[in-house]
PyMOL commands that place a pseudoatom at each C-alpha (Angstrom):
pseudoatom trace, name=CA, resn=MET, resi=1, chain=A, elem=C, hetatm=0, pos=[57.941, 166.496, 48.679]
pseudoatom trace, name=CA, resn=ALA, resi=2, chain=A, elem=C, hetatm=0, pos=[59.241, 166.434, 45.116]
pseudoatom trace, name=CA, resn=ALA, resi=3, chain=A, elem=C, hetatm=0, pos=[58.030, 163.647, 42.878]
pseudoatom trace, name=CA, resn=PRO, resi=4, chain=A, elem=C, hetatm=0, pos=[60.571, 160.936, 42.224]
pseudoatom trace, name=CA, resn=LYS, resi=5, chain=A, elem=C, hetatm=0, pos=[62.598, 161.353, 39.063]
pseudoatom trace, name=CA, resn=GLN, resi=6, chain=A, elem=C, hetatm=0, pos=[61.213, 159.432, 36.107]
pseudoatom trace, name=CA, resn=PHE, resi=7, chain=A, elem=C, hetatm=0, pos=[63.662, 157.593, 33.912]
pseudoatom trace, name=CA, resn=ALA, resi=8, chain=A, elem=C, hetatm=0, pos=[63.112, 156.825, 30.259]
pseudoatom trace, name=CA, resn=PRO, resi=9, chain=A, elem=C, hetatm=0, pos=[62.173, 153.189, 29.611]
pseudoatom trace, name=CA, resn=ARG, resi=10, chain=A, elem=C, hetatm=0, pos=[64.983, 150.895, 28.542]
pseudoatom trace, name=CA, resn=PRO, resi=11, chain=A, elem=C, hetatm=0, pos=[64.908, 150.150, 24.788]
pseudoatom trace, name=CA, resn=ASP, resi=12, chain=A, elem=C, hetatm=0, pos=[63.426, 146.756, 23.965]
pseudoatom trace, name=CA, resn=TYR, resi=13, chain=A, elem=C, hetatm=0, pos=[66.112, 145.041, 21.940]
pseudoatom trace, name=CA, resn=ASN, resi=14, chain=A, elem=C, hetatm=0, pos=[64.060, 141.869, 21.751]
pseudoatom trace, name=CA, resn=SER, resi=15, chain=A, elem=C, hetatm=0, pos=[61.392, 143.376, 19.519]
pseudoatom trace, name=CA, resn=GLY, resi=16, chain=A, elem=C, hetatm=0, pos=[63.243, 145.298, 16.833]
pseudoatom trace, name=CA, resn=GLY, resi=17, chain=A, elem=C, hetatm=0, pos=[65.749, 144.735, 14.114]
pseudoatom trace, name=CA, resn=ASN, resi=18, chain=A, elem=C, hetatm=0, pos=[68.492, 146.717, 15.905]
pseudoatom trace, name=CA, resn=ARG, resi=19, chain=A, elem=C, hetatm=0, pos=[69.393, 143.916, 18.266]
pseudoatom trace, name=CA, resn=GLY, resi=20, chain=A, elem=C, hetatm=0, pos=[72.130, 142.472, 16.109]
pseudoatom trace, name=CA, resn=GLY, resi=21, chain=A, elem=C, hetatm=0, pos=[73.689, 145.867, 15.434]
pseudoatom trace, name=CA, resn=ALA, resi=22, chain=A, elem=C, hetatm=0, pos=[73.786, 146.749, 19.130]
pseudoatom trace, name=CA, resn=ASN, resi=23, chain=A, elem=C, hetatm=0, pos=[75.318, 143.419, 20.060]
pseudoatom trace, name=CA, resn=ASN, resi=24, chain=A, elem=C, hetatm=0, pos=[77.912, 143.759, 17.332]
pseudoatom trace, name=CA, resn=ARG, resi=25, chain=A, elem=C, hetatm=0, pos=[78.888, 147.195, 18.589]
pseudoatom trace, name=CA, resn=ASN, resi=26, chain=A, elem=C, hetatm=0, pos=[79.221, 145.840, 22.122]
pseudoatom trace, name=CA, resn=ASN, resi=27, chain=A, elem=C, hetatm=0, pos=[81.324, 142.947, 20.914]
pseudoatom trace, name=CA, resn=ASN, resi=28, chain=A, elem=C, hetatm=0, pos=[83.570, 145.286, 18.963]
pseudoatom trace, name=CA, resn=ARG, resi=29, chain=A, elem=C, hetatm=0, pos=[84.081, 147.431, 22.044]
pseudoatom trace, name=CA, resn=ARG, resi=30, chain=A, elem=C, hetatm=0, pos=[85.012, 144.385, 24.114]
pseudoatom trace, name=CA, resn=ASN, resi=31, chain=A, elem=C, hetatm=0, pos=[87.444, 143.237, 21.424]
pseudoatom trace, name=CA, resn=ASP, resi=32, chain=A, elem=C, hetatm=0, pos=[89.219, 146.614, 21.445]
pseudoatom trace, name=CA, resn=PHE, resi=33, chain=A, elem=C, hetatm=0, pos=[90.764, 145.789, 24.814]
pseudoatom trace, name=CA, resn=GLY, resi=34, chain=A, elem=C, hetatm=0, pos=[93.826, 143.648, 25.351]
pseudoatom trace, name=CA, resn=PRO, resi=35, chain=A, elem=C, hetatm=0, pos=[96.371, 142.378, 22.808]
pseudoatom trace, name=CA, resn=ARG, resi=36, chain=A, elem=C, hetatm=0, pos=[95.261, 141.831, 19.221]
pseudoatom trace, name=CA, resn=ARG, resi=37, chain=A, elem=C, hetatm=0, pos=[94.367, 138.300, 18.246]
pseudoatom trace, name=CA, resn=ASN, resi=38, chain=A, elem=C, hetatm=0, pos=[93.256, 136.374, 15.195]
pseudoatom trace, name=CA, resn=GLU, resi=39, chain=A, elem=C, hetatm=0, pos=[91.672, 138.609, 12.501]
pseudoatom trace, name=CA, resn=ARG, resi=40, chain=A, elem=C, hetatm=0, pos=[92.445, 141.800, 14.464]
pseudoatom trace, name=CA, resn=ILE, resi=41, chain=A, elem=C, hetatm=0, pos=[96.184, 141.373, 13.818]
pseudoatom trace, name=CA, resn=ARG, resi=42, chain=A, elem=C, hetatm=0, pos=[97.021, 143.982, 11.175]
pseudoatom trace, name=CA, resn=ALA, resi=43, chain=A, elem=C, hetatm=0, pos=[100.491, 142.907, 10.039]
pseudoatom trace, name=CA, resn=THR, resi=44, chain=A, elem=C, hetatm=0, pos=[100.728, 140.902, 6.828]
pseudoatom trace, name=CA, resn=GLU, resi=45, chain=A, elem=C, hetatm=0, pos=[103.506, 138.705, 8.253]
pseudoatom trace, name=CA, resn=VAL, resi=46, chain=A, elem=C, hetatm=0, pos=[104.579, 137.808, 11.776]
pseudoatom trace, name=CA, resn=ARG, resi=47, chain=A, elem=C, hetatm=0, pos=[107.259, 135.978, 13.662]
pseudoatom trace, name=CA, resn=CYS, resi=48, chain=A, elem=C, hetatm=0, pos=[105.271, 133.014, 14.916]
pseudoatom trace, name=CA, resn=ILE, resi=49, chain=A, elem=C, hetatm=0, pos=[105.795, 130.946, 18.067]
pseudoatom trace, name=CA, resn=GLY, resi=50, chain=A, elem=C, hetatm=0, pos=[104.018, 127.622, 18.354]
pseudoatom trace, name=CA, resn=PRO, resi=51, chain=A, elem=C, hetatm=0, pos=[101.870, 126.476, 21.311]
pseudoatom trace, name=CA, resn=ASN, resi=52, chain=A, elem=C, hetatm=0, pos=[104.820, 124.677, 22.919]
pseudoatom trace, name=CA, resn=GLY, resi=53, chain=A, elem=C, hetatm=0, pos=[107.226, 127.581, 22.515]
pseudoatom trace, name=CA, resn=GLU, resi=54, chain=A, elem=C, hetatm=0, pos=[108.762, 126.341, 19.275]
pseudoatom trace, name=CA, resn=GLN, resi=55, chain=A, elem=C, hetatm=0, pos=[109.945, 128.949, 16.764]
pseudoatom trace, name=CA, resn=LEU, resi=56, chain=A, elem=C, hetatm=0, pos=[107.987, 128.713, 13.500]
pseudoatom trace, name=CA, resn=GLY, resi=57, chain=A, elem=C, hetatm=0, pos=[109.860, 131.588, 11.861]
pseudoatom trace, name=CA, resn=ILE, resi=58, chain=A, elem=C, hetatm=0, pos=[108.546, 134.548, 9.884]
pseudoatom trace, name=CA, resn=ILE, resi=59, chain=A, elem=C, hetatm=0, pos=[105.406, 133.550, 8.031]
pseudoatom trace, name=CA, resn=SER, resi=60, chain=A, elem=C, hetatm=0, pos=[102.326, 135.261, 6.650]
pseudoatom trace, name=CA, resn=THR, resi=61, chain=A, elem=C, hetatm=0, pos=[99.633, 136.158, 9.152]
pseudoatom trace, name=CA, resn=ARG, resi=62, chain=A, elem=C, hetatm=0, pos=[97.187, 134.066, 7.102]
pseudoatom trace, name=CA, resn=ASP, resi=63, chain=A, elem=C, hetatm=0, pos=[99.382, 130.968, 7.474]
pseudoatom trace, name=CA, resn=ALA, resi=64, chain=A, elem=C, hetatm=0, pos=[99.824, 131.630, 11.205]
pseudoatom trace, name=CA, resn=LEU, resi=65, chain=A, elem=C, hetatm=0, pos=[96.049, 131.859, 11.616]
pseudoatom trace, name=CA, resn=GLU, resi=66, chain=A, elem=C, hetatm=0, pos=[95.592, 128.570, 9.788]
pseudoatom trace, name=CA, resn=ILE, resi=67, chain=A, elem=C, hetatm=0, pos=[98.109, 126.907, 12.114]
pseudoatom trace, name=CA, resn=ALA, resi=68, chain=A, elem=C, hetatm=0, pos=[96.208, 128.219, 15.150]
pseudoatom trace, name=CA, resn=ARG, resi=69, chain=A, elem=C, hetatm=0, pos=[92.808, 127.182, 13.810]
pseudoatom trace, name=CA, resn=ALA, resi=70, chain=A, elem=C, hetatm=0, pos=[94.027, 123.710, 12.911]
pseudoatom trace, name=CA, resn=ARG, resi=71, chain=A, elem=C, hetatm=0, pos=[94.818, 123.210, 16.599]
pseudoatom trace, name=CA, resn=GLY, resi=72, chain=A, elem=C, hetatm=0, pos=[91.626, 124.855, 17.841]
pseudoatom trace, name=CA, resn=LEU, resi=73, chain=A, elem=C, hetatm=0, pos=[93.655, 127.724, 19.317]
pseudoatom trace, name=CA, resn=ASP, resi=74, chain=A, elem=C, hetatm=0, pos=[94.125, 131.479, 18.866]
pseudoatom trace, name=CA, resn=LEU, resi=75, chain=A, elem=C, hetatm=0, pos=[96.860, 133.604, 17.344]
pseudoatom trace, name=CA, resn=LEU, resi=76, chain=A, elem=C, hetatm=0, pos=[97.880, 136.244, 19.895]
pseudoatom trace, name=CA, resn=GLU, resi=77, chain=A, elem=C, hetatm=0, pos=[100.086, 139.274, 19.196]
pseudoatom trace, name=CA, resn=ILE, resi=78, chain=A, elem=C, hetatm=0, pos=[102.541, 139.416, 22.103]
pseudoatom trace, name=CA, resn=ALA, resi=79, chain=A, elem=C, hetatm=0, pos=[105.119, 141.929, 20.782]
pseudoatom trace, name=CA, resn=PRO, resi=80, chain=A, elem=C, hetatm=0, pos=[103.336, 144.403, 18.471]
pseudoatom trace, name=CA, resn=MET, resi=81, chain=A, elem=C, hetatm=0, pos=[106.313, 146.804, 18.267]
pseudoatom trace, name=CA, resn=ALA, resi=82, chain=A, elem=C, hetatm=0, pos=[108.728, 144.201, 16.927]
pseudoatom trace, name=CA, resn=ASN, resi=83, chain=A, elem=C, hetatm=0, pos=[109.531, 144.074, 13.218]
pseudoatom trace, name=CA, resn=PRO, resi=84, chain=A, elem=C, hetatm=0, pos=[107.732, 141.948, 12.238]
pseudoatom trace, name=CA, resn=PRO, resi=85, chain=A, elem=C, hetatm=0, pos=[105.334, 141.624, 15.223]
pseudoatom trace, name=CA, resn=VAL, resi=86, chain=A, elem=C, hetatm=0, pos=[105.713, 138.505, 17.330]
pseudoatom trace, name=CA, resn=CYS, resi=87, chain=A, elem=C, hetatm=0, pos=[102.658, 136.294, 17.664]
pseudoatom trace, name=CA, resn=ARG, resi=88, chain=A, elem=C, hetatm=0, pos=[102.053, 133.105, 19.557]
pseudoatom trace, name=CA, resn=VAL, resi=89, chain=A, elem=C, hetatm=0, pos=[99.591, 130.264, 19.106]
pseudoatom trace, name=CA, resn=VAL, resi=90, chain=A, elem=C, hetatm=0, pos=[97.781, 129.988, 22.448]
pseudoatom trace, name=CA, resn=ASP, resi=91, chain=A, elem=C, hetatm=0, pos=[94.660, 128.880, 24.229]
pseudoatom trace, name=CA, resn=TYR, resi=92, chain=A, elem=C, hetatm=0, pos=[93.302, 132.391, 24.819]
pseudoatom trace, name=CA, resn=GLY, resi=93, chain=A, elem=C, hetatm=0, pos=[91.098, 131.378, 27.743]
pseudoatom trace, name=CA, resn=LYS, resi=94, chain=A, elem=C, hetatm=0, pos=[94.058, 129.749, 29.474]
pseudoatom trace, name=CA, resn=TYR, resi=95, chain=A, elem=C, hetatm=0, pos=[96.188, 132.796, 28.674]
pseudoatom trace, name=CA, resn=LEU, resi=96, chain=A, elem=C, hetatm=0, pos=[93.697, 135.125, 30.373]
pseudoatom trace, name=CA, resn=TYR, resi=97, chain=A, elem=C, hetatm=0, pos=[93.550, 132.831, 33.420]
pseudoatom trace, name=CA, resn=GLU, resi=98, chain=A, elem=C, hetatm=0, pos=[97.339, 132.749, 33.765]
pseudoatom trace, name=CA, resn=GLU, resi=99, chain=A, elem=C, hetatm=0, pos=[97.610, 136.538, 33.368]
pseudoatom trace, name=CA, resn=SER, resi=100, chain=A, elem=C, hetatm=0, pos=[94.958, 137.031, 36.048]
pseudoatom trace, name=CA, resn=LYS, resi=101, chain=A, elem=C, hetatm=0, pos=[96.846, 134.646, 38.332]
pseudoatom trace, name=CA, resn=LYS, resi=102, chain=A, elem=C, hetatm=0, pos=[100.098, 136.576, 37.808]
pseudoatom trace, name=CA, resn=GLN, resi=103, chain=A, elem=C, hetatm=0, pos=[98.392, 139.868, 38.671]
pseudoatom trace, name=CA, resn=LYS, resi=104, chain=A, elem=C, hetatm=0, pos=[97.002, 138.391, 41.887]
pseudoatom trace, name=CA, resn=GLN, resi=105, chain=A, elem=C, hetatm=0, pos=[100.437, 137.083, 42.854]
pseudoatom trace, name=CA, resn=GLN, resi=106, chain=A, elem=C, hetatm=0, pos=[101.973, 140.498, 42.186]
pseudoatom trace, name=CA, resn=LYS, resi=107, chain=A, elem=C, hetatm=0, pos=[99.366, 142.149, 44.405]
pseudoatom trace, name=CA, resn=GLN, resi=108, chain=A, elem=C, hetatm=0, pos=[100.056, 139.642, 47.166]
pseudoatom trace, name=CA, resn=VAL, resi=109, chain=A, elem=C, hetatm=0, pos=[103.798, 140.312, 46.990]
pseudoatom trace, name=CA, resn=ALA, resi=110, chain=A, elem=C, hetatm=0, pos=[103.220, 144.057, 47.029]
pseudoatom trace, name=CA, resn=SER, resi=111, chain=A, elem=C, hetatm=0, pos=[101.016, 143.776, 50.117]
pseudoatom trace, name=CA, resn=LYS, resi=112, chain=A, elem=C, hetatm=0, pos=[103.567, 141.796, 52.126]
pseudoatom trace, name=CA, resn=MET, resi=113, chain=A, elem=C, hetatm=0, pos=[104.793, 144.747, 54.158]
pseudoatom trace, name=CA, resn=LYS, resi=114, chain=A, elem=C, hetatm=0, pos=[104.536, 144.651, 57.930]
pseudoatom trace, name=CA, resn=GLU, resi=115, chain=A, elem=C, hetatm=0, pos=[105.486, 147.199, 60.560]
pseudoatom trace, name=CA, resn=VAL, resi=116, chain=A, elem=C, hetatm=0, pos=[106.796, 146.980, 64.099]
pseudoatom trace, name=CA, resn=LYS, resi=117, chain=A, elem=C, hetatm=0, pos=[106.667, 150.116, 66.258]
pseudoatom trace, name=CA, resn=MET, resi=118, chain=A, elem=C, hetatm=0, pos=[108.671, 150.863, 69.396]
pseudoatom trace, name=CA, resn=ARG, resi=119, chain=A, elem=C, hetatm=0, pos=[109.763, 153.572, 71.789]
pseudoatom trace, name=CA, resn=PRO, resi=120, chain=A, elem=C, hetatm=0, pos=[113.372, 154.162, 72.920]
pseudoatom trace, name=CA, resn=ARG, resi=121, chain=A, elem=C, hetatm=0, pos=[112.839, 153.185, 76.557]
pseudoatom trace, name=CA, resn=ILE, resi=122, chain=A, elem=C, hetatm=0, pos=[110.749, 150.098, 75.915]
pseudoatom trace, name=CA, resn=ASP, resi=123, chain=A, elem=C, hetatm=0, pos=[110.997, 147.543, 78.728]
pseudoatom trace, name=CA, resn=GLU, resi=124, chain=A, elem=C, hetatm=0, pos=[112.475, 144.078, 78.231]
pseudoatom trace, name=CA, resn=HIS, resi=125, chain=A, elem=C, hetatm=0, pos=[109.160, 142.244, 78.146]
pseudoatom trace, name=CA, resn=ASP, resi=126, chain=A, elem=C, hetatm=0, pos=[107.639, 144.566, 75.537]
pseudoatom trace, name=CA, resn=LEU, resi=127, chain=A, elem=C, hetatm=0, pos=[110.819, 144.455, 73.466]
pseudoatom trace, name=CA, resn=LEU, resi=128, chain=A, elem=C, hetatm=0, pos=[110.627, 140.664, 73.445]
pseudoatom trace, name=CA, resn=VAL, resi=129, chain=A, elem=C, hetatm=0, pos=[107.030, 140.929, 72.158]
pseudoatom trace, name=CA, resn=LYS, resi=130, chain=A, elem=C, hetatm=0, pos=[108.261, 143.155, 69.314]
pseudoatom trace, name=CA, resn=VAL, resi=131, chain=A, elem=C, hetatm=0, pos=[111.124, 140.777, 68.528]
pseudoatom trace, name=CA, resn=ARG, resi=132, chain=A, elem=C, hetatm=0, pos=[108.759, 137.810, 68.359]
pseudoatom trace, name=CA, resn=ARG, resi=133, chain=A, elem=C, hetatm=0, pos=[106.399, 139.672, 66.070]
pseudoatom trace, name=CA, resn=ALA, resi=134, chain=A, elem=C, hetatm=0, pos=[109.186, 140.834, 63.740]
pseudoatom trace, name=CA, resn=GLU, resi=135, chain=A, elem=C, hetatm=0, pos=[110.735, 137.362, 63.737]
pseudoatom trace, name=CA, resn=MET, resi=136, chain=A, elem=C, hetatm=0, pos=[107.476, 135.712, 62.715]
pseudoatom trace, name=CA, resn=PHE, resi=137, chain=A, elem=C, hetatm=0, pos=[106.734, 138.256, 59.993]
pseudoatom trace, name=CA, resn=LEU, resi=138, chain=A, elem=C, hetatm=0, pos=[110.205, 137.736, 58.515]
pseudoatom trace, name=CA, resn=TYR, resi=139, chain=A, elem=C, hetatm=0, pos=[109.973, 133.960, 58.897]
pseudoatom trace, name=CA, resn=ASN, resi=140, chain=A, elem=C, hetatm=0, pos=[106.763, 134.085, 56.836]
pseudoatom trace, name=CA, resn=GLY, resi=141, chain=A, elem=C, hetatm=0, pos=[108.583, 135.959, 54.060]
pseudoatom trace, name=CA, resn=ASN, resi=142, chain=A, elem=C, hetatm=0, pos=[107.388, 139.521, 54.735]
pseudoatom trace, name=CA, resn=LYS, resi=143, chain=A, elem=C, hetatm=0, pos=[109.474, 142.666, 54.645]
pseudoatom trace, name=CA, resn=VAL, resi=144, chain=A, elem=C, hetatm=0, pos=[109.271, 144.515, 57.959]
pseudoatom trace, name=CA, resn=LYS, resi=145, chain=A, elem=C, hetatm=0, pos=[109.479, 148.237, 58.553]
pseudoatom trace, name=CA, resn=VAL, resi=146, chain=A, elem=C, hetatm=0, pos=[110.798, 149.018, 62.040]
pseudoatom trace, name=CA, resn=THR, resi=147, chain=A, elem=C, hetatm=0, pos=[109.769, 152.423, 63.388]
pseudoatom trace, name=CA, resn=LEU, resi=148, chain=A, elem=C, hetatm=0, pos=[110.974, 153.873, 66.676]
pseudoatom trace, name=CA, resn=MET, resi=149, chain=A, elem=C, hetatm=0, pos=[109.170, 157.033, 67.767]
pseudoatom trace, name=CA, resn=PHE, resi=150, chain=A, elem=C, hetatm=0, pos=[110.497, 159.650, 70.187]
pseudoatom trace, name=CA, resn=ARG, resi=151, chain=A, elem=C, hetatm=0, pos=[108.564, 161.978, 72.396]
pseudoatom trace, name=CA, resn=PHE, resi=152, chain=A, elem=C, hetatm=0, pos=[110.009, 165.488, 72.146]
pseudoatom trace, name=CA, resn=ARG, resi=153, chain=A, elem=C, hetatm=0, pos=[111.931, 165.258, 75.415]
pseudoatom trace, name=CA, resn=GLU, resi=154, chain=A, elem=C, hetatm=0, pos=[113.415, 161.919, 74.395]
pseudoatom trace, name=CA, resn=LEU, resi=155, chain=A, elem=C, hetatm=0, pos=[115.092, 163.504, 71.375]
pseudoatom trace, name=CA, resn=GLU, resi=156, chain=A, elem=C, hetatm=0, pos=[117.752, 164.844, 73.734]
pseudoatom trace, name=CA, resn=HIS, resi=157, chain=A, elem=C, hetatm=0, pos=[119.236, 161.315, 73.758]
pseudoatom trace, name=CA, resn=PRO, resi=158, chain=A, elem=C, hetatm=0, pos=[118.735, 159.746, 70.320]
pseudoatom trace, name=CA, resn=GLU, resi=159, chain=A, elem=C, hetatm=0, pos=[121.467, 157.215, 71.144]
pseudoatom trace, name=CA, resn=PHE, resi=160, chain=A, elem=C, hetatm=0, pos=[118.952, 155.322, 73.294]
pseudoatom trace, name=CA, resn=GLY, resi=161, chain=A, elem=C, hetatm=0, pos=[116.700, 154.905, 70.265]
pseudoatom trace, name=CA, resn=PHE, resi=162, chain=A, elem=C, hetatm=0, pos=[119.523, 153.685, 68.025]
pseudoatom trace, name=CA, resn=GLU, resi=163, chain=A, elem=C, hetatm=0, pos=[120.581, 151.185, 70.674]
pseudoatom trace, name=CA, resn=THR, resi=164, chain=A, elem=C, hetatm=0, pos=[117.029, 149.835, 71.030]
pseudoatom trace, name=CA, resn=ILE, resi=165, chain=A, elem=C, hetatm=0, pos=[116.457, 149.410, 67.314]
pseudoatom trace, name=CA, resn=LYS, resi=166, chain=A, elem=C, hetatm=0, pos=[119.883, 147.749, 66.962]
pseudoatom trace, name=CA, resn=ARG, resi=167, chain=A, elem=C, hetatm=0, pos=[118.948, 145.243, 69.642]
pseudoatom trace, name=CA, resn=LEU, resi=168, chain=A, elem=C, hetatm=0, pos=[115.879, 144.238, 67.650]
pseudoatom trace, name=CA, resn=ILE, resi=169, chain=A, elem=C, hetatm=0, pos=[117.875, 143.960, 64.408]
pseudoatom trace, name=CA, resn=ASP, resi=170, chain=A, elem=C, hetatm=0, pos=[120.466, 141.745, 66.107]
pseudoatom trace, name=CA, resn=ALA, resi=171, chain=A, elem=C, hetatm=0, pos=[117.753, 139.606, 67.706]
pseudoatom trace, name=CA, resn=VAL, resi=172, chain=A, elem=C, hetatm=0, pos=[116.120, 138.743, 64.372]
pseudoatom trace, name=CA, resn=ALA, resi=173, chain=A, elem=C, hetatm=0, pos=[119.382, 138.111, 62.484]
pseudoatom trace, name=CA, resn=ASN, resi=174, chain=A, elem=C, hetatm=0, pos=[118.319, 134.450, 62.291]
pseudoatom trace, name=CA, resn=VAL, resi=175, chain=A, elem=C, hetatm=0, pos=[115.478, 135.336, 59.909]
pseudoatom trace, name=CA, resn=GLY, resi=176, chain=A, elem=C, hetatm=0, pos=[116.302, 138.692, 58.300]
pseudoatom trace, name=CA, resn=THR, resi=177, chain=A, elem=C, hetatm=0, pos=[118.760, 141.492, 57.688]
pseudoatom trace, name=CA, resn=ALA, resi=178, chain=A, elem=C, hetatm=0, pos=[118.504, 145.281, 57.640]
pseudoatom trace, name=CA, resn=ASP, resi=179, chain=A, elem=C, hetatm=0, pos=[118.446, 146.849, 54.178]
pseudoatom trace, name=CA, resn=ASN, resi=180, chain=A, elem=C, hetatm=0, pos=[120.319, 149.899, 55.464]
pseudoatom trace, name=CA, resn=GLN, resi=181, chain=A, elem=C, hetatm=0, pos=[121.505, 151.616, 58.602]
pseudoatom trace, name=CA, resn=PRO, resi=182, chain=A, elem=C, hetatm=0, pos=[118.710, 153.018, 60.808]
pseudoatom trace, name=CA, resn=LYS, resi=183, chain=A, elem=C, hetatm=0, pos=[118.118, 156.705, 60.073]
pseudoatom trace, name=CA, resn=LEU, resi=184, chain=A, elem=C, hetatm=0, pos=[116.755, 159.488, 62.262]
pseudoatom trace, name=CA, resn=MET, resi=185, chain=A, elem=C, hetatm=0, pos=[114.096, 161.487, 60.423]
pseudoatom trace, name=CA, resn=GLY, resi=186, chain=A, elem=C, hetatm=0, pos=[112.107, 164.008, 62.407]
pseudoatom trace, name=CA, resn=ARG, resi=187, chain=A, elem=C, hetatm=0, pos=[110.929, 162.257, 65.580]
pseudoatom trace, name=CA, resn=SER, resi=188, chain=A, elem=C, hetatm=0, pos=[111.495, 158.716, 64.384]
pseudoatom trace, name=CA, resn=ILE, resi=189, chain=A, elem=C, hetatm=0, pos=[114.194, 156.217, 63.519]
pseudoatom trace, name=CA, resn=THR, resi=190, chain=A, elem=C, hetatm=0, pos=[113.315, 153.783, 60.756]
pseudoatom trace, name=CA, resn=THR, resi=191, chain=A, elem=C, hetatm=0, pos=[114.864, 150.870, 58.944]
pseudoatom trace, name=CA, resn=MET, resi=192, chain=A, elem=C, hetatm=0, pos=[113.635, 148.107, 56.657]
pseudoatom trace, name=CA, resn=LEU, resi=193, chain=A, elem=C, hetatm=0, pos=[114.229, 144.391, 57.271]
pseudoatom trace, name=CA, resn=THR, resi=194, chain=A, elem=C, hetatm=0, pos=[114.295, 141.819, 54.489]
pseudoatom trace, name=CA, resn=PRO, resi=195, chain=A, elem=C, hetatm=0, pos=[113.798, 138.089, 55.135]
pseudoatom trace, name=CA, resn=LEU, resi=196, chain=A, elem=C, hetatm=0, pos=[116.677, 135.680, 54.573]
pseudoatom trace, name=CA, resn=PRO, resi=197, chain=A, elem=C, hetatm=0, pos=[116.255, 132.926, 51.958]
pseudoatom trace, name=CA, resn=GLN, resi=198, chain=A, elem=C, hetatm=0, pos=[113.634, 130.485, 53.218]
pseudoatom trace, name=CA, resn=SER, resi=199, chain=A, elem=C, hetatm=0, pos=[116.149, 127.670, 53.770]
pseudoatom trace, name=CA, resn=LYS, resi=200, chain=A, elem=C, hetatm=0, pos=[118.190, 129.886, 56.132]
pseudoatom trace, name=CA, resn=ARG, resi=201, chain=A, elem=C, hetatm=0, pos=[115.367, 131.189, 58.339]
pseudoatom trace, name=CA, resn=LYS, resi=202, chain=A, elem=C, hetatm=0, pos=[115.274, 129.790, 61.871]
pseudoatom trace, name=CA, resn=LEU, resi=203, chain=A, elem=C, hetatm=0, pos=[112.899, 130.584, 64.709]
pseudoatom trace, name=CA, resn=VAL, resi=204, chain=A, elem=C, hetatm=0, pos=[114.528, 131.496, 68.008]
pseudoatom trace, name=CA, resn=TYR, resi=205, chain=A, elem=C, hetatm=0, pos=[111.946, 133.490, 69.938]
pseudoatom trace, name=CA, resn=ASN, resi=206, chain=A, elem=C, hetatm=0, pos=[108.853, 131.687, 68.611]
pseudoatom trace, name=CA, resn=ALA, resi=207, chain=A, elem=C, hetatm=0, pos=[108.246, 128.025, 69.365]
pseudoatom trace, name=CA, resn=GLU, resi=208, chain=A, elem=C, hetatm=0, pos=[106.526, 127.271, 66.058]
pseudoatom trace, name=CA, resn=PRO, resi=209, chain=A, elem=C, hetatm=0, pos=[105.384, 129.042, 62.880]
pseudoatom trace, name=CA, resn=ILE, resi=210, chain=A, elem=C, hetatm=0, pos=[102.250, 131.204, 63.073]
pseudoatom trace, name=CA, resn=LYS, resi=211, chain=A, elem=C, hetatm=0, pos=[100.224, 132.625, 60.200]
pseudoatom trace, name=CA, resn=ASP, resi=212, chain=A, elem=C, hetatm=0, pos=[100.404, 136.386, 59.677]
pseudoatom trace, name=CA, resn=GLU, resi=213, chain=A, elem=C, hetatm=0, pos=[96.729, 136.850, 60.492]
pseudoatom trace, name=CA, resn=ASP, resi=214, chain=A, elem=C, hetatm=0, pos=[97.307, 135.159, 63.843]
pseudoatom trace, name=CA, resn=VAL, resi=215, chain=A, elem=C, hetatm=0, pos=[100.329, 137.332, 64.626]
pseudoatom trace, name=CA, resn=GLY, resi=216, chain=A, elem=C, hetatm=0, pos=[98.261, 140.475, 64.194]
pseudoatom trace, name=CA, resn=GLU, resi=217, chain=A, elem=C, hetatm=0, pos=[99.268, 143.963, 63.150]
pseudoatom trace, name=CA, resn=ASP, resi=218, chain=A, elem=C, hetatm=0, pos=[101.507, 146.026, 65.400]
pseudoatom trace, name=CA, resn=ASP, resi=219, chain=A, elem=C, hetatm=0, pos=[99.566, 148.747, 67.198]
pseudoatom trace, name=CA, resn=ASP, resi=220, chain=A, elem=C, hetatm=0, pos=[101.704, 150.731, 69.593]
pseudoatom trace, name=CA, resn=ASN, resi=221, chain=A, elem=C, hetatm=0, pos=[99.654, 153.771, 70.542]
pseudoatom trace, name=CA, resn=ASP, resi=222, chain=A, elem=C, hetatm=0, pos=[102.368, 155.062, 72.852]
pseudoatom trace, name=CA, resn=ALA, resi=223, chain=A, elem=C, hetatm=0, pos=[104.790, 155.241, 69.951]
pseudoatom trace, name=CA, resn=ALA, resi=224, chain=A, elem=C, hetatm=0, pos=[102.651, 157.817, 68.191]
pseudoatom trace, name=CA, resn=GLU, resi=225, chain=A, elem=C, hetatm=0, pos=[102.330, 160.236, 71.084]
for i in range(1, 225): cmd.bond("trace and resi %d" % i, "trace and resi %d" % (i + 1))
show_as sticks, trace
zoom trace
């Protein structure tokens, strides 16, 4: 058996005079990311916005930095392509927190897509289950993709599929509307449902609100055959 690979020992930055230089290089690399702030702002003058959103006008970058420092804050370049660049006096730590929060909210909105699957000859009980699931997803503010799959022999009568998907759309009209007319593509009919404004959503087929994780994802194996 081959001997294990030997790695070179890690440099000991605690014992030599290179420690400061290495740390400075690392700090410079970290500072290269994100918008310019404080001494990294290259323009000689900027259009400055105060910490409360007040317009301070076009002033020298040096004066803008002094205003920020006097308040214990940072000068952040928010529109570098403007002439002159636009900068704002901010709490940089709070700024990073708010930006991170916005990104998380955007990801949550992007992930709010649910799907309900059916077949054209679905029985009444199973259709009611689909309606309840779609209604709850829409009530909770999700967009819902409705997919109706045909077996090959069922494609001889696509009208049955359109009728079934229309019944579901009509049933959930109390919580959402179709973005467009259902379309036949290949072996499936699809449409997208968008929730109504929250104040207009009403439950009809569900007794009370249920969280998405308790509704569960739609898993209709028959629809994929």
